[in-house]
BAMARMAR-557128 format. One line per 3 residues: their letters; for each residue x, z, y of C-alpha. Coordinates in steps of 0.25 Angstrom, whole numbers, padded with zeros to 4 digits. Each point is the difference from the previous one (the first is absolute). Layout:
# residues N
a) X,Z,Y ~ ...;
END
This chain:
# residues 139
mke) -0885,0137,-0136 ~ 0014,-0001,0002 ~ 0005,0012,0007;
drk) 0007,-0009,0011 ~ -0015,-0004,0003 ~ -0004,0014,0003;
ktv) 0004,0007,0014 ~ -0003,0013,0009 ~ -0004,-0004,0013;
kll) -0002,0005,0014 ~ -0013,-0006,0006 ~ -0002,0005,0012;
rfd) 0004,0013,0009 ~ -0009,0010,0007 ~ 0001,0005,0015;
vmn) 0010,-0008,0005 ~ -0002,-0013,0010 ~ 0004,-0013,-0009;
lnn) 0005,-0014,0008 ~ -0014,-0004,0000 ~ -0004,0013,0010;
rvy) -0007,0004,-0011 ~ -0001,0015,-0007 ~ -0007,0003,-0014;
tke) -0004,0014,0001 ~ 0000,0010,-0014 ~ -0015,0002,0006;
gfm) -0005,-0014,0001 ~ 0008,-0005,-0013 ~ -0005,0010,-0010;
shl) -0013,-0003,-0004 ~ 0003,-0014,-0002 ~ 0011,0003,-0009;
eem) -0009,0008,-0007 ~ -0008,-0013,-0001 ~ 0011,-0009,-0006;
kak) 0004,0011,-0009 ~ -0014,0000,-0007 ~ 0001,-0014,0000;
ikk) 0014,-0001,-0007 ~ -0007,0011,-0009 ~ -0011,-0010,-0004;
ygc) 0006,-0014,-0001 ~ 0013,0005,-0003 ~ 0008,-0006,0014;
vyg) -0002,-0007,0012 ~ 0007,-0015,0002 ~ 0006,-0002,0012;
qvg) 0008,-0013,0006 ~ 0013,-0006,0005 ~ -0003,-0001,0015;
fpd) -0013,0003,0008 ~ -0011,-0008,-0003 ~ -0010,-0004,0010;
nfd) -0011,0007,-0005 ~ -0003,0014,-0008 ~ -0002,-0007,-0015;
isi) 0008,0003,-0009 ~ 0002,-0013,-0009 ~ 0005,0003,-0014;
ska) 0006,-0015,0001 ~ 0009,0003,0011 ~ 0003,0016,-0005;
shk) 0015,0002,-0001 ~ 0000,0015,-0005 ~ -0010,0011,-0002;
itd) 0001,0015,0005 ~ -0003,0010,-0012 ~ 0000,0013,0008;
iyv) 0001,0005,0014 ~ 0004,0013,0006 ~ 0004,0006,0012;
end) 0014,0007,0000 ~ 0003,0007,0014 ~ -0002,-0008,0011;
fvm) -0003,-0013,-0010 ~ -0009,-0008,-0009 ~ 0007,-0003,-0011;
gei) -0003,-0011,-0009 ~ 0004,-0003,-0015 ~ 0000,-0015,-0003;
eil) 0001,-0010,-0010 ~ 0006,-0014,0003 ~ -0007,-0010,-0008;
enk) 0002,-0010,-0010 ~ -0005,-0012,0007 ~ 0006,-0011,0010;
ngd) -0004,0008,0010 ~ 0006,0014,-0004 ~ 0014,-0009,-0004;
tll) 0000,-0003,0014 ~ -0002,0014,0005 ~ 0011,0004,-0010;
sli) 0010,-0010,0005 ~ -0003,0006,0015 ~ -0002,0015,-0004;
est) 0015,0005,0010 ~ -0008,-0006,0011 ~ -0012,0005,-0002;
vfr) -0012,0012,0003 ~ -0013,0003,-0004 ~ -0011,0001,0012;
srg) -0014,0003,0003 ~ -0012,-0011,0001 ~ -0009,0007,0005;
sgt) -0011,0000,0011 ~ -0003,0009,0012 ~ 0002,0001,0013;
vdn) 0011,0006,0011 ~ -0003,0011,0011 ~ 0006,-0005,0012;
dtn) 0005,0014,0003 ~ 0005,0006,-0012 ~ 0003,-0013,-0006;
evk) -0004,0008,-0013 ~ -0006,-0011,-0010 ~ -0015,0003,-0005;
lkk) -0002,-0006,-0013 ~ -0013,-0005,-0006 ~ 0006,-0006,-0011;
lft) 0013,-0001,-0009 ~ 0001,-0012,-0008 ~ 0014,0000,-0007;
fda) 0014,0003,0004 ~ 0008,-0016,0000 ~ 0014,-0004,-0001;
vdk) 0005,-0004,0013 ~ 0015,-0004,0007 ~ 0006,0012,0003;
ntd) 0007,-0006,0012 ~ -0013,-0002,0008 ~ -0005,0014,-0006;
syl) -0008,0009,0011 ~ 0007,0011,-0006 ~ 0015,-0005,0000;
glm) 0008,0012,0001 ~ -0011,0009,-0001 ~ 0001,0004,-0015;
d) 0012,0008,-0002;
END
């Protein structure tokens, strides 16, 4: 794996309302983070893709990157990613300066607090940072 294909990225910020009017709390997220860490330990990684798909399936044929570690640092979920050496990975690498990584999961949003009640965290996908729900909130 070439060094330019390895990145440390901010994936999510706790306890701040994002531009989608959603708040991810540390308390509500940690069990899902631990589940993903266990999956990474068992399988070596979790795959993601460029853009959000229409479903929750993680298709290896669409994979552009793999997440090899995930952890909390201050108010952020951080990830170690490796961009794959395939067509999708090459596309991601060419767009990396205009890309951020965001969660793909299922759950509900509390109408009063806007807190996300995550049921399942699947992966983190690469999306256009100009449409990012955390635009200006990840510093």
